[in-house]
N, C-alpha and C positions, 0 to 999 in steps of 0.2 A: 329599863333594867340595866342598861349599860351605864347610865349616869349614876345609879345606885352603887354599882360595883366600883366605879372610879372614886366616889366619895368615900367608900369604905377603905379602899387602898390608901388614899391620901391621909385619912385619919389615922390609920395604922402606921403609916410611914413617918409621921411626925415624931420628933424626939420628945422625951418626957418634959424637958424644960420649955417646950413650945417654940424653941428656936429652930428654924428650918435647917435641914441637912439634905444634901442631894447633889445633883449635877446640873449645871446650866452652861450654855454656850451657844456656838453656832457651827454649822456644818456647811462646807463648800464642796464643789465638785470641779474638777479640771482634768484634762482640757475639755472645753465646751464645744470645740469644732475641730475637725480633722486638719492636719497640716500644720505649718508653722504659725505661731501666735503673732499677730500683727502688733506693732509697737503701740498703736492707738486703741487696741482692744484689750479688755481684761483677760488675764490668764485663767481666772476661775470665776465662778458665780455661786450665789447661795443655792443650796440644795433645798428647795422649797417644797412644802407639803408632802414630805416623805416620812413614812412610818419606820420606826426602829424598835428593836426589842432590847431589853436590859436583862442580862443573865447573871446569876450567881449560883453556879452549879446547875440551875434550871431557870427558865424564864420567870422573872419576878414582876416585870412591868413592861409597859411600852409607851411610846410617845410619838407625836408627829411634829415635825418642824413647821414653823409658820412660813408665811410668804417670803420672809427674809432669811430663812435657814436657822432661825433661833429656836431654842427649846429650853425648858426648865422642868425638872422632875424631882420630886422629893423622894428620898430613899434613906433607909437606916444606914448607919455606918457599915462599911465593908468594902470589898474589892469587887468591881463589876466589869463585865464585858458588854459592849454595845455594838450591835450590827443591824444592817438593814433587814426589815421584816419581809418575809415571803420571797426572798431572792430566788429567781428561777434560771438565771443565766450564769455563765462562768466568766463573762467578759467584765473587766473592771475590778475594783477593790472597794468595798463598802463596809469595812470593818473586818474582824472585830477590833474595836478600839477599847482601851482599858482606862479605868478611872478608879481612884480610891476616894471614898467618902468618909469624912471624919465627923464626929458629933458636933452639932451646932455650927456647921459651916457648909456653904454651897461651894462645891468644887467647880471652878471655871475651866472650860476646855474650848479648844478650837481644833476641829478635825477636818481633814480634807480627804474626800473620796476621789478615787481615780476612775474616770469614766471608761477607760480602756480604748478610747478613740485615739488613733494615731494617724 
């Protein structure tokens, strides 16, 4: 049933010309460890396998980042807010991030979440 709903959403989200429109990019998180960041350690890492919701006045879609923090979602033109799905704590900052989608174009983004670790 879930696969059917996803297929219906993506079919409805395509633009009439058949050219894709939506948001694509990757999401990172930092800091990844408490304390100062070591010179030889990365300051951030991909936010892998994490679910996000896409809203335009109400929830219109959702997506999950892959193991490298990448995602791609087709959406009709408009202004959207994206935030982590099902957030239960107040520590950190996981959106909302904002993006504008225009017809026949994928909007590329790079967002960084704040883990709240200090």
